[in-house]
C-alpha positions as CSV (number, residue, x, y, z in Angstrom):
1,M,71.7,14.7,31.8
2,Q,68.3,13.9,33.4
3,S,65.5,12.8,31.0
4,Q,62.0,14.0,31.6
5,S,59.1,11.5,31.3
6,A,55.7,12.5,30.0
7,T,52.9,12.4,32.5
8,V,49.4,11.3,31.4
9,V,46.7,12.9,33.6
10,A,43.9,10.4,34.1
11,P,40.3,11.5,34.1
12,A,38.8,12.2,37.5
13,G,37.3,9.2,39.2
14,P,37.2,7.2,42.5
15,P,40.7,7.7,43.9
16,Q,43.1,5.1,45.2
17,P,42.9,4.6,48.9
18,P,45.3,7.1,50.5
19,P,47.6,5.2,52.9
20,G,46.8,5.9,56.5
21,H,43.6,7.8,55.8
22,P,40.7,5.3,55.7
23,A,38.3,8.0,57.0
24,R,39.2,10.3,54.1
25,H,38.8,7.5,51.6
26,A,35.4,6.6,53.1
27,R,34.3,10.2,52.8
28,R,35.3,10.3,49.1
29,L,33.4,7.1,48.4
30,V,30.3,8.6,50.0
31,G,30.8,11.7,47.9
32,W,31.1,9.7,44.7
33,L,28.1,7.6,45.7
34,A,26.0,10.8,46.2
35,A,27.2,12.1,42.9
36,A,26.1,8.8,41.3
37,W,22.5,9.6,42.2
38,V,22.4,13.4,42.3
39,G,23.9,13.6,38.8
40,P,21.2,11.5,37.1
41,L,18.5,13.3,39.1
42,L,19.7,16.8,37.9
43,A,20.2,15.6,34.3
44,Y,16.7,14.2,34.3
45,A,15.2,17.4,35.7
46,A,17.1,19.5,33.1
47,G,15.9,17.2,30.2
48,L,19.5,16.0,29.6
49,A,19.2,12.4,30.6
50,G,20.1,11.5,27.1
51,L,23.8,12.2,28.0
52,L,23.8,9.6,30.8
53,P,24.3,6.5,28.5
54,L,27.4,8.2,27.0
55,V,28.7,8.8,30.5
56,L,28.1,5.2,31.4
57,L,29.9,4.0,28.3
58,G,32.9,6.2,28.9
59,L,33.2,5.2,32.5
60,T,32.9,1.5,31.7
61,A,35.5,1.9,29.0
62,G,37.7,3.7,31.4
63,L,37.5,1.0,34.0
64,L,38.3,-1.8,31.5
65,R,41.8,-2.8,30.7
66,G,42.4,-4.1,27.2
67,G,42.4,-2.8,23.7
68,R,45.1,-0.7,22.1
69,S,43.1,2.3,21.0
70,L,40.1,4.3,22.2
71,L,37.8,2.6,19.7
72,D,38.9,-0.8,20.9
73,R,38.1,0.1,24.5
74,L,34.7,1.6,23.6
75,V,33.7,-1.4,21.5
76,L,34.6,-3.8,24.4
77,A,32.7,-1.6,26.8
78,G,29.7,-1.5,24.5
79,A,29.8,-5.3,24.2
80,L,29.8,-5.6,27.9
81,L,27.1,-3.0,28.5
82,A,24.9,-4.7,25.8
83,G,24.9,-8.0,27.7
84,A,24.5,-6.2,31.1
85,T,21.5,-4.2,29.8
86,C,19.8,-7.4,28.5
87,A,20.3,-9.1,31.9
88,A,19.4,-6.0,33.9
89,G,16.1,-5.8,32.0
90,L,14.9,-8.6,34.2
91,L,15.6,-6.4,37.2
92,F,13.9,-3.4,35.6
93,S,10.8,-5.6,34.9
94,A,10.6,-6.5,38.6
95,W,11.4,-3.3,40.5
96,P,8.7,-0.5,40.8
97,W,10.5,2.1,38.7
98,G,10.6,0.4,35.4
99,L,12.9,2.1,32.9
100,H,13.0,5.5,34.7
101,P,16.4,7.1,33.9
102,V,17.2,8.1,37.5
103,P,17.1,4.7,39.2
104,V,18.6,3.0,36.1
105,A,21.5,5.4,35.8
106,G,22.0,5.7,39.6
107,T,22.2,1.9,40.0
108,A,24.6,1.6,37.0
109,L,26.9,4.3,38.4
110,T,26.8,2.7,41.8
111,V,27.9,-0.6,40.3
112,L,30.7,1.0,38.4
113,L,31.8,2.8,41.6
114,G,31.8,-0.5,43.5
115,I,34.0,-2.0,40.8
116,A,36.4,0.9,40.9
117,A,36.6,0.7,44.7
118,A,37.1,-3.1,44.7
119,T,39.8,-3.1,42.0
120,G,41.4,0.2,42.9
121,R,41.2,1.4,39.3
122,R,40.7,4.9,38.2
123,P,38.9,5.6,34.9
124,R,41.6,5.8,32.2
125,L,41.2,5.8,28.4
126,P,43.7,5.3,25.7
127,R,44.5,8.3,23.5
128,P,42.4,8.5,20.3
129,V,44.3,7.7,17.1
130,A,43.5,8.5,13.5
131,A,42.9,4.9,12.7
132,D,39.8,4.9,14.9
133,L,38.0,7.2,12.5
134,L,37.8,4.7,9.7
135,P,35.4,2.2,11.2
136,V,33.4,5.0,12.9
137,G,33.2,6.9,9.7
138,A,32.3,3.9,7.6
139,A,29.5,2.9,10.0
140,S,28.1,6.5,10.1
141,L,28.2,6.7,6.3
142,A,26.4,3.4,5.9
143,A,23.8,4.3,8.5
144,V,23.1,7.7,6.8
145,A,23.0,6.0,3.4
146,M,20.3,3.6,4.5
147,A,18.4,6.3,6.5
148,W,18.4,8.7,3.5
149,P,14.9,7.7,2.2
150,Y,13.5,8.5,5.6
151,L,15.4,11.7,5.9
152,R,14.2,13.0,2.6
153,A,10.6,11.9,3.1
154,G,9.6,15.1,4.8
155,D,6.4,14.1,6.6
156,L,4.7,11.1,8.4
157,A,3.1,9.8,5.2
158,G,6.5,9.9,3.4
159,R,8.3,8.0,6.2
160,L,5.4,5.5,6.5
161,A,5.7,4.8,2.8
162,Y,9.1,3.4,3.4
163,A,8.5,1.9,6.8
164,M,5.5,-0.1,5.4
165,T,7.8,-1.9,3.0
166,G,8.4,-4.4,5.7
167,E,5.5,-5.1,8.0
168,D,7.9,-6.3,10.7
169,N,8.5,-2.7,11.5
170,S,5.0,-2.5,12.9
171,R,5.6,-5.4,15.3
172,H,9.0,-4.2,16.4
173,L,7.7,-0.7,17.0
174,A,4.8,-2.1,19.0
175,T,7.2,-4.1,21.1
176,V,9.4,-1.2,21.9
177,E,6.4,1.0,22.9
178,G,5.0,-1.9,24.9
179,I,8.2,-2.3,26.8
180,R,8.2,1.4,27.6
181,A,4.6,1.2,28.8
182,V,5.1,-1.8,31.1
183,G,8.6,-0.9,32.2
184,G,10.3,-4.1,31.3
185,Y,10.2,-7.3,29.2
186,L,6.8,-8.1,27.9
187,F,7.0,-11.7,29.0
188,T,7.3,-10.6,32.6
189,D,3.8,-9.0,32.5
190,P,1.9,-10.5,29.5
191,Q,-1.5,-9.1,30.7
192,A,-0.2,-5.5,30.7
193,A,1.4,-6.0,27.3
194,A,-1.7,-7.7,25.8
195,R,-3.3,-4.5,24.5
196,I,-0.2,-2.8,23.2
197,A,2.0,-5.5,21.6
198,P,1.0,-8.4,19.4
199,E,0.7,-11.7,21.1
200,P,3.6,-13.4,19.1
201,M,6.0,-10.7,20.3
202,V,5.4,-11.3,24.0
203,W,7.8,-14.3,23.9
204,Y,10.0,-13.0,21.1
205,P,13.6,-12.2,22.0
206,Q,13.5,-8.6,23.1
207,G,17.1,-7.6,23.7
208,F,17.0,-4.9,21.0
209,H,13.6,-3.7,22.0
210,L,14.4,-3.3,25.6
211,T,17.7,-1.5,24.8
212,A,15.9,0.8,22.3
213,A,13.1,1.5,24.8
214,L,15.6,2.2,27.6
215,L,17.7,4.5,25.4
216,D,14.6,6.2,24.1
217,T,13.4,6.9,27.7
218,F,16.8,8.5,28.4
219,L,16.7,10.5,25.2
220,R,13.2,11.8,26.0
221,S,14.0,12.3,29.7
222,S,10.5,11.0,30.1
223,T,8.6,7.7,30.6
224,A,5.4,9.2,29.1
225,P,3.9,7.5,25.9
226,A,4.9,9.1,22.6
227,G,2.6,10.3,19.9
228,P,2.3,8.2,16.7
229,A,4.7,10.3,14.5
230,D,7.2,10.7,17.3
231,A,7.2,7.0,18.2
232,L,7.7,6.0,14.6
233,D,10.6,8.5,14.1
234,H,12.4,7.3,17.2
235,Y,12.0,3.6,16.4
236,L,13.3,4.1,12.9
237,G,16.3,5.9,14.3
238,W,17.1,3.0,16.7
239,S,16.5,0.5,13.9
240,V,18.9,2.3,11.5
241,G,21.3,2.7,14.5
242,A,21.4,-1.0,15.1
243,W,22.3,-1.6,11.4
244,G,25.1,1.0,11.7
245,L,26.3,-0.8,14.8
246,L,26.4,-4.0,12.7
247,V,28.6,-2.3,10.1
248,L,30.9,-1.0,12.8
249,A,31.2,-4.4,14.3
250,V,32.1,-6.0,11.0
251,T,34.7,-3.4,10.0
252,W,36.2,-3.4,13.5
253,A,36.4,-7.2,13.7
254,A,38.0,-7.4,10.2
255,R,40.6,-4.9,11.2
256,R,41.2,-6.7,14.6
257,L,41.8,-10.0,12.9
258,A,44.2,-8.5,10.3
259,G,46.2,-7.0,13.2
260,P,49.7,-5.8,12.4
261,Q,49.4,-6.6,8.7
262,L,47.4,-3.4,8.3
263,D,49.2,-0.1,7.6
264,P,46.9,2.9,7.0
265,P,46.4,2.4,3.3
266,R,45.5,-1.2,3.8
267,A,43.2,-0.3,6.6
268,L,41.4,2.1,4.3
269,A,41.1,-0.6,1.6
270,L,39.8,-3.2,4.0
271,T,37.3,-0.9,5.7
272,G,36.0,0.5,2.4
273,A,35.7,-3.0,0.9
274,V,33.8,-4.4,3.9
275,T,31.5,-1.3,4.0
276,A,30.7,-1.6,0.3
277,A,29.8,-5.2,0.7
278,C,27.5,-4.5,3.7
279,L,25.7,-1.8,1.6
280,G,25.5,-3.8,-1.6
281,S,24.5,-7.2,-0.1
282,E,21.3,-8.5,1.5
283,L,22.5,-7.0,4.8
284,A,20.9,-3.8,3.6
285,R,17.6,-5.6,3.7
286,F,17.7,-5.3,7.5
287,V,16.7,-1.7,7.2
288,V,14.4,-2.2,4.3
289,Y,12.2,-4.9,5.9
290,G,12.9,-4.0,9.5
291,Y,15.2,-6.6,11.2
292,P,16.7,-4.6,14.1
293,G,16.9,-7.6,16.4
294,E,18.9,-9.6,13.9
295,S,21.2,-6.5,13.4
296,L,22.0,-6.5,17.1
297,G,22.4,-10.3,17.4
298,L,24.6,-10.5,14.3
299,A,26.8,-7.6,15.6
300,A,27.3,-9.4,18.9
301,T,28.1,-12.6,17.1
302,V,30.7,-10.9,14.9
303,L,32.3,-9.3,17.9
304,L,32.4,-12.7,19.5
305,V,34.3,-14.1,16.5
306,A,36.8,-11.3,16.8
307,V,37.5,-11.6,20.5
308,T,37.7,-15.4,20.4
309,C,40.0,-15.5,17.4
310,R,42.2,-12.7,18.8
311,P,41.5,-12.5,22.5
312,V,41.9,-9.4,24.6
313,A,45.2,-9.3,26.5
314,R,43.6,-8.9,29.9
315,T,42.0,-12.2,31.0
316,G,39.3,-10.6,33.2
317,T,38.2,-8.3,30.4
318,Q,38.1,-11.1,27.9
319,V,36.0,-13.3,30.2
320,A,33.5,-10.5,30.9
321,V,33.2,-9.5,27.3
322,V,32.6,-13.0,26.0
323,G,30.0,-13.6,28.7
324,G,28.3,-10.3,27.8
325,L,28.2,-11.1,24.1
326,C,26.7,-14.5,24.7
327,V,23.9,-13.0,26.7
328,T,23.3,-10.4,24.1
329,V,22.9,-12.9,21.3
330,G,20.5,-15.0,23.5
331,F,18.3,-12.0,24.2
332,A,18.5,-10.3,20.7
333,Y,18.5,-13.1,18.1
334,L,18.6,-16.6,19.6
335,M,18.9,-18.3,16.2
336,F,22.6,-17.8,16.2
337,L,23.1,-19.5,19.5
338,P,24.4,-22.8,18.1
339,V,27.4,-21.0,16.4
340,V,27.9,-18.8,19.5
341,A,28.0,-22.0,21.7
342,A,30.6,-23.5,19.3
343,L,32.7,-20.3,19.4
344,A,32.6,-20.1,23.2
345,A,33.4,-23.8,23.8
346,A,36.3,-23.7,21.4
347,W,37.7,-20.6,23.2
348,L,37.3,-22.2,26.6
349,V,39.3,-25.3,25.4
350,R,42.0,-23.4,23.6
351,D,42.6,-20.8,26.4
352,R,42.1,-23.1,29.4
353,R,45.6,-22.5,30.8
354,R,45.2,-18.8,30.6
355,L,41.7,-19.0,32.1
356,R,43.0,-20.8,35.2
357,R,44.4,-17.5,36.4
358,R,40.9,-16.2,37.1
359,P,38.9,-19.2,38.3
360,R,36.4,-17.3,40.4
361,L,35.6,-14.7,37.7
362,L,35.3,-17.5,35.1
363,A,33.0,-19.5,37.3
364,V,30.7,-16.5,38.1
365,V,30.5,-15.3,34.4
366,A,30.0,-18.9,33.1
367,L,27.2,-19.5,35.6
368,V,25.4,-16.2,34.8
369,A,25.9,-16.7,31.0
370,A,24.8,-20.3,31.1
371,V,21.6,-19.4,32.9
372,L,20.7,-16.2,31.0
373,T,21.8,-16.9,27.5
374,P,19.2,-19.7,26.8
375,L,16.5,-18.1,28.9
376,P,14.5,-16.4,26.0
377,A,14.9,-19.6,23.9
378,V,13.6,-21.9,26.6
379,A,10.7,-19.5,27.4
380,G,9.8,-19.2,23.8
381,L,9.9,-23.0,23.2
382,L,7.7,-23.6,26.2
383,R,5.1,-20.9,25.4
384,T,5.1,-20.7,21.5
385,D,5.5,-22.8,18.4
386,Q,8.9,-21.4,17.5
387,V,10.2,-24.8,16.3
388,D,7.3,-25.0,13.8
389,N,8.0,-21.5,12.6
390,V,11.5,-22.6,11.3
391,A,9.8,-24.2,8.3
392,T,7.5,-21.2,7.5
393,G,8.0,-18.2,5.3
394,G,8.7,-17.8,1.6
395,G,11.3,-19.7,-0.4
396,V,14.9,-18.4,-0.3
397,F,16.9,-18.6,-3.6
398,P,20.2,-16.9,-3.0
399,R,22.8,-15.8,-5.5
400,Y,25.9,-17.9,-4.5
401,D,28.3,-16.0,-6.8
402,A,29.3,-13.6,-4.0
403,F,29.7,-16.4,-1.5
404,L,32.0,-18.3,-3.8
405,A,34.1,-15.3,-4.6
406,L,34.5,-14.3,-1.0
407,A,35.2,-17.9,0.1
408,A,37.9,-18.2,-2.6
409,L,39.6,-14.9,-1.6
410,V,39.5,-15.6,2.1
411,G,40.6,-19.2,1.5
412,A,43.7,-18.0,-0.3
413,G,44.6,-15.8,2.6
414,L,44.0,-18.6,5.1
415,V,46.3,-20.9,3.1
416,V,49.1,-18.4,3.6
417,G,48.3,-17.7,7.2
418,R,47.5,-21.3,8.3
419,R,50.4,-21.3,10.8
420,L,49.2,-18.2,12.6
421,P,47.0,-18.9,15.6
422,V,44.5,-16.1,14.9
423,W,43.7,-17.5,11.4
424,R,43.5,-21.1,12.5
425,R,40.9,-19.9,15.0
426,Y,39.1,-17.9,12.4
427,A,39.1,-21.0,10.1
428,G,37.2,-22.8,12.9
429,A,34.7,-20.0,13.2
430,L,34.1,-19.9,9.5
431,A,33.6,-23.7,9.5
432,A,31.1,-23.4,12.2
433,A,29.1,-20.8,10.3
434,G,29.3,-22.9,7.1
435,V,28.1,-26.0,8.8
436,F,25.3,-24.1,10.4
437,A,24.1,-22.9,7.0
438,A,24.6,-26.3,5.4
439,G,22.6,-27.9,8.2
440,F,19.6,-25.8,7.5
441,L,19.8,-26.4,3.8
442,L,19.9,-30.2,4.4
443,Y,17.0,-29.9,6.8
444,F,14.8,-28.3,4.1
445,R,16.0,-30.8,1.5
446,A,15.0,-33.6,3.9
447,L,11.5,-32.0,4.2
448,G,11.3,-32.0,0.4
449,T,10.8,-28.2,0.2
450,D,12.7,-25.3,-1.0
451,P,14.9,-23.5,1.6
452,R,12.7,-21.2,3.7
453,Y,13.0,-17.9,5.3
454,Y,15.3,-18.8,8.2
455,Y,17.8,-20.4,5.8
456,G,18.5,-16.9,4.6
457,K,19.4,-15.9,8.2
458,T,22.1,-18.5,8.3
459,L,23.5,-17.1,5.1
460,H,23.6,-13.6,6.7
461,L,25.8,-15.0,9.4
462,L,28.0,-16.8,6.9
463,L,28.3,-13.6,4.9
464,V,29.5,-11.4,7.8
465,V,32.0,-14.1,8.9
466,L,33.4,-14.1,5.4
467,L,33.6,-10.3,5.4
468,V,35.5,-10.4,8.8
469,G,38.0,-12.8,7.2
470,G,38.7,-10.2,4.5
471,G,41.7,-9.2,6.6
472,A,43.4,-12.4,5.7
473,L,44.0,-11.0,2.2
474,A,46.6,-8.8,3.7
475,L,48.7,-11.9,4.2
476,L,49.0,-12.2,0.4
477,L,50.8,-8.9,0.2
478,P,54.3,-8.0,1.3
479,P,54.7,-6.8,4.9
480,P,53.9,-3.1,5.4
481,G,56.9,-1.0,4.3
482,R,59.1,0.8,6.7
483,T,60.6,4.3,6.4
484,V,64.2,4.0,5.3
485,P,66.5,7.0,6.1
486,G,68.3,8.3,3.1
487,G,68.4,12.0,3.1
488,G,66.3,14.1,0.7
489,A,66.3,11.5,-2.1
490,G,65.3,8.8,0.3
491,R,62.4,10.8,1.7
492,R,61.2,11.7,-1.8
493,A,61.3,8.0,-2.8
494,E,59.4,7.0,0.4
495,G,56.9,9.7,-0.3
496,R,56.3,8.4,-3.8
497,R,55.9,4.8,-2.5
498,A,53.4,6.1,0.2
499,G,51.5,7.9,-2.5
500,A,51.3,4.8,-4.6
501,R,50.1,2.8,-1.7
502,W,47.3,5.3,-1.0
503,A,46.4,5.4,-4.7
504,V,46.1,1.6,-4.7
505,A,44.0,1.6,-1.6
506,V,41.5,4.1,-3.1
507,A,41.4,2.1,-6.3
508,V,40.6,-1.1,-4.3
509,V,37.7,0.8,-2.5
510,L,36.3,2.1,-5.8
511,A,36.6,-1.4,-7.3
512,C,34.7,-2.9,-4.4
513,V,32.0,-0.2,-4.6
514,G,31.5,-1.2,-8.2
515,A,31.6,-4.9,-7.6
516,A,29.0,-4.4,-4.8
517,G,26.7,-2.7,-7.3
518,L,26.4,0.6,-5.4
519,P,26.5,3.0,-8.3
520,R,24.0,1.3,-10.6
521,G,22.5,-1.6,-8.6
522,T,24.4,-4.3,-10.5
523,G,27.2,-6.6,-9.4
524,L,27.8,-9.7,-7.3
525,F,24.9,-9.1,-5.0
526,A,22.2,-8.1,-7.5
527,Q,19.0,-10.2,-7.5
528,P,15.6,-10.1,-9.3
529,F,13.1,-7.4,-8.2
530,G,10.1,-7.8,-10.4
531,D,11.2,-7.1,-14.0
532,R,14.7,-6.0,-13.2
533,V,17.8,-7.2,-11.4
534,T,19.3,-4.9,-8.8
535,T,20.5,-4.7,-5.2
536,W,18.4,-4.1,-2.0
537,A,20.1,-0.8,-1.4
538,A,19.6,0.4,-5.0
539,A,15.9,-0.6,-4.9
540,W,15.5,1.1,-1.6
541,W,17.1,4.4,-2.7
542,S,15.1,4.4,-5.9
543,G,11.8,4.4,-4.0
544,S,10.4,1.5,-5.9
545,L,9.9,-0.5,-2.7
546,A,7.9,2.3,-1.0
547,R,4.1,2.0,-0.4
548,P,2.8,5.6,-0.8
549,G,-0.8,4.5,-1.2
550,P,-1.1,2.5,2.1
551,A,0.9,5.2,3.8
552,A,-1.5,7.9,2.8
553,L,-4.5,5.7,3.8
554,T,-2.8,5.1,7.2
555,V,-2.5,8.9,7.8
556,R,-6.1,9.4,6.8
557,A,-7.2,6.7,9.3
558,L,-5.0,8.2,12.1
559,A,-6.7,11.6,11.5
560,R,-10.1,10.1,12.6
561,P,-11.2,10.6,16.2
562,P,-10.1,7.6,18.3
563,A,-12.6,4.8,18.7
564,A,-14.3,4.1,22.0
565,P,-12.2,2.1,24.5
566,G,-12.5,-1.6,23.7
567,T,-13.4,-1.0,20.1
568,V,-11.2,-2.6,17.4
569,T,-10.5,-0.3,14.4
570,V,-10.2,-2.2,11.0
571,V,-9.4,-0.5,7.7
572,V,-11.0,-2.2,4.7
573,S,-10.0,-1.7,1.0
574,D,-10.8,-3.3,-2.3
575,R,-7.1,-3.7,-2.9
576,R,-5.7,-7.0,-1.8
577,R,-3.5,-6.8,1.3
578,E,-3.9,-3.1,1.7
579,G,-6.5,-3.3,4.4
580,Y,-4.4,-5.8,6.3
581,L,-1.3,-3.7,6.1
582,V,-3.0,-0.4,7.0
583,T,-4.8,-1.9,9.9
584,L,-1.6,-3.4,11.2
585,F,0.2,0.0,11.2
586,V,-2.9,2.0,12.5
587,S,-3.3,-0.3,15.5
588,T,0.5,-0.1,16.2
589,L,0.6,3.7,16.0
590,Q,-2.5,4.0,18.2
591,G,-1.0,1.6,20.8
592,T,-3.6,-1.1,20.3
593,A,-1.6,-3.7,18.3
594,G,-2.2,-6.4,20.9
595,A,-6.0,-5.8,21.2
596,S,-6.3,-5.7,17.4
597,G,-4.4,-8.9,16.8
598,P,-7.5,-11.1,16.2
599,A,-8.6,-8.7,13.4
600,V,-5.2,-8.8,11.7
601,Y,-3.5,-12.2,11.8
602,R,-4.5,-15.6,10.3
603,L,-7.3,-14.0,8.2
604,P,-7.9,-13.7,4.5
605,L,-6.1,-10.8,2.9
606,A,-8.7,-9.6,0.4
607,E,-12.3,-8.5,0.4
608,P,-15.1,-9.6,0.7
609,A,-13.9,-12.6,2.7
610,R,-11.8,-10.5,5.1
611,S,-14.6,-8.4,6.6
612,A,-16.7,-11.5,7.4
613,A,-13.6,-13.2,8.9
614,V,-12.9,-10.2,11.1
615,V,-16.5,-10.2,12.5
616,A,-16.1,-13.9,13.3
617,A,-12.7,-13.5,14.9
618,V,-13.4,-10.4,17.1
619,P,-16.2,-10.8,19.6
620,G,-16.4,-7.2,20.8
621,P,-17.1,-3.8,19.1
622,I,-15.6,-3.2,15.7
623,R,-15.3,0.0,13.7
624,F,-14.6,-0.5,10.0
625,L,-13.0,2.4,8.2
626,A,-13.6,2.0,4.4
627,A,-11.0,3.3,2.0
628,D,-13.4,3.5,-0.9
629,A,-17.0,2.9,-1.9
630,A,-16.5,-0.7,-2.9
631,A,-15.0,-1.6,0.5
632,A,-17.8,0.3,2.3
633,R,-20.4,-1.6,0.2
634,V,-18.9,-5.0,1.3
635,V,-19.4,-4.2,5.0
636,E,-22.8,-2.7,4.4
637,D,-23.9,-5.8,2.6
638,L,-22.6,-7.9,5.4
639,L,-24.7,-5.8,7.9
640,A,-27.7,-6.1,5.7
641,A,-27.4,-9.8,5.6
642,R,-26.8,-10.0,9.3
643,P,-28.6,-7.1,11.0
644,E,-27.8,-8.5,14.5
645,L,-24.3,-7.3,14.0
646,R,-25.3,-3.6,14.0
647,T,-25.2,-3.5,17.8
648,R,-21.4,-3.9,17.8
649,V,-20.3,-3.3,14.2
650,S,-20.2,0.1,12.5
651,V,-18.7,1.4,9.2
652,E,-17.4,4.8,8.3
653,R,-16.1,6.1,5.0
654,L,-12.6,7.7,5.1
655,P,-12.5,11.1,3.5
């Protein structure tokens, strides 16, 4: 009897060279090359350029080899594309088309076509499996949960009330719009960026901002500037999306390290527990205060932990992905580079025999990564005072209960799995993150001060590395059960055992949700907020962190006719910090954050000193918008005392 074998039909793509027909092969390549440029042109003309990034992701995943499931392949492709986008941003900044979707997509498709032709590969994707839905569903749920206050806000003032919780949102939004305006990284054209983006952001790592600006241009199928409300909405979407990407990276990495120890119920328990911790911990603050660059940099670092502890089977794919992740961290959030360097160096030493199989690829990737990864850091150190900024910011007084609990649980799993290579490697990664955090703490102790703002960032890294190690807890349990044949009684017994495993998994998820404080804002991650103790997510959902007053004032200021070109608009209020915050967001939404910088930064926060300081700091025309009679009187008294200012200073009362 002859057996029939199943045939998997691969997606259409650049074909293998047909033997004896070089002319036909050349014609096909020319046809695919034409499609690589005509396709983006038609999509752009039809307003469907937003589909092109998905096409590029799918084709990249199809050309890679490695990963057992469709999600694995897409994650690896996304990691590679993230690094390639950060690097290609230098090209976009230099060529005449900027971020225009047609040349960007056409060039990317041409590169993929060249890779396919050189390797002889056809795009081929693994079949999707049900297990892929867990990390994707968890990340989507977490993103929607943190976006919910924005979704229910209803209007510009409502969304601004939440966005103004963290003033960093204004600077990141200005940077994204500045990159869209200049067509590339701000540091490649500081003069063009001077009016739109604040000066400190010109040399700030812009990996997230360039990626968001590029995707936004594709989504809009346009390079034209956006209106204030539209620009804010899109930026908030990309910011929340970066946080969702972080949750996806953490859950995927935890499952990857756990490997064969996970059956479906255990996968549900691990994914649910990690997602609950992400929502309940300070990681939720990334959306509240606006830390999208850290979200992307931390996601790349987590993926690097995963692929260096459990490498991809294909050496070429592994080398390319590690290089791409290093570049992403360097361009997105360079603070994590010491840990990234330790991870990469340890991987190179451990896998040196395997890496000898691809010496040319390793040499090329290592050279590119070694040049590009530290580039933003070196530029920032030469142009700004980033080293001094490490010791700035408010004090950080973390709750260590959650860290101790997680460390104890993960440590127990590591003791059991100490002989397994993947967990020995993970122990090294965890040690690197712990030493990094301890080093910052000792640095501040040596200065004789409380730990500052950036110490908290090292704890963010330590937290996610601990969460990734949650898969080690599966080592404490018996191996996943196997179906034992035994007729009807055996099947019923197996069904009861399977039901019990699912019930335990659901119970674990619910217990972790409670421990993370999601229902009531209590638990391991709760911390003081004024007169109560709660979590960042609970405070965010309650609306207690929103700023409806400044948001309404911002909308009133935006409704005024725009000032004459070259005039700086400054909002004044008798409430401390309100004028500063509103001026910050008004200038950002009007596209003048760079020009308005002298009227915003390093000045007093309260009236009456603020108005006099603004006049001294800004040499050109100034338009004061007074929020109330008391604020208007401060400016009028200043003009009365110094009548020579009336030639360049005016005051208007907001209705």
